[in-house]
N, C-alpha and C positions, 0 to 999 in steps of 0.2 A: 408307518412308509412313506417313503419319499417320492412316490407316482402323488401320492394323495400333497399339491401345492396350491402353494396361493402366490402373488403375483413377490410381496418379499423374500419367500425365496429363492426368486431370479436374480438382486441384487449382489451376486458370488460374485460371478469369473472375468465379467462388462457389465456398467451400472445398467439401476431400472434408464436411470432416460433415456438412456446408451441407446437399450435393445426396444426401446418405443420409439427411438424417434431415426434408427439406420435397420431391426429387427437383431435378430441375428448369428454363427454361424455354426452349419456343421459342429465346428471341433466342442465352439462356444458349449453345445449343448454336450455336448459330450461331456466338460468342464460342472456344468449343472448335476447333471444324472454324478459325478465324482463327491461332490458335497454336499448333496444329501444325500450320500449312502450312500451308490448307489454301484456295484461295482456294475462298470461300460465299458465296452473294449469295442475300434467305431472301426468298419470295413467302407474304403474308397472301393468305388468303380476301377479306377488307376492301380493297386493297387491288391486285385483278389480277379476271379471268371463270377460270371453269372451264375455255372455249377457249385459252383464256391456255397454263390448267395441260397439257395437253395440247398443246398442243402442245408444247413447254418437256417436256415426258415423251417424244415423239416421239423428239427431235433430243437431245435426252444415252443415249437406250438408242444412236444412232448414237453412237458420239461413247464414244472410249476415256481420253477425261479429263474426264470428267461421271460422276460422284452427283447422289444423290436422298436425301433422308432428307427425312420427312415424319411432320406429326404433327397425328395428328387425338381424337378423342377416340372409350372405347370404353365411353364408354358409349349409341353409335349399335350399338353390335355384339350392346350386354346384358352386358356379359364386365364383368369384375369393374374397381374402377379407375376412373382418368379417364380420364387423358392418357395417350396413345404417342406412341413414337416408332419410327421402320420404316424402312428401305434401304430401295425399290422401280430395277430398271433397271441401268444404269451397267456 
């Protein structure tokens, strides 16, 4: 399955050296999912509501074929760094 990976599978939408130096964007994470055989839909806060997000989480959490990765700012939690990706539910 696509979710079990190693670094060699990250060299798809962006060079692995560039990812190591600069990190990876939300769009590139979705691209990596596609490259590794997953169907990925991207939802941005500017294009949907918090109620849409909550509804999707509930729907996905009750499915065996759905996984969610969120991207958020670590600064809001007073952590070091900036962006972070984290799986939830599924």
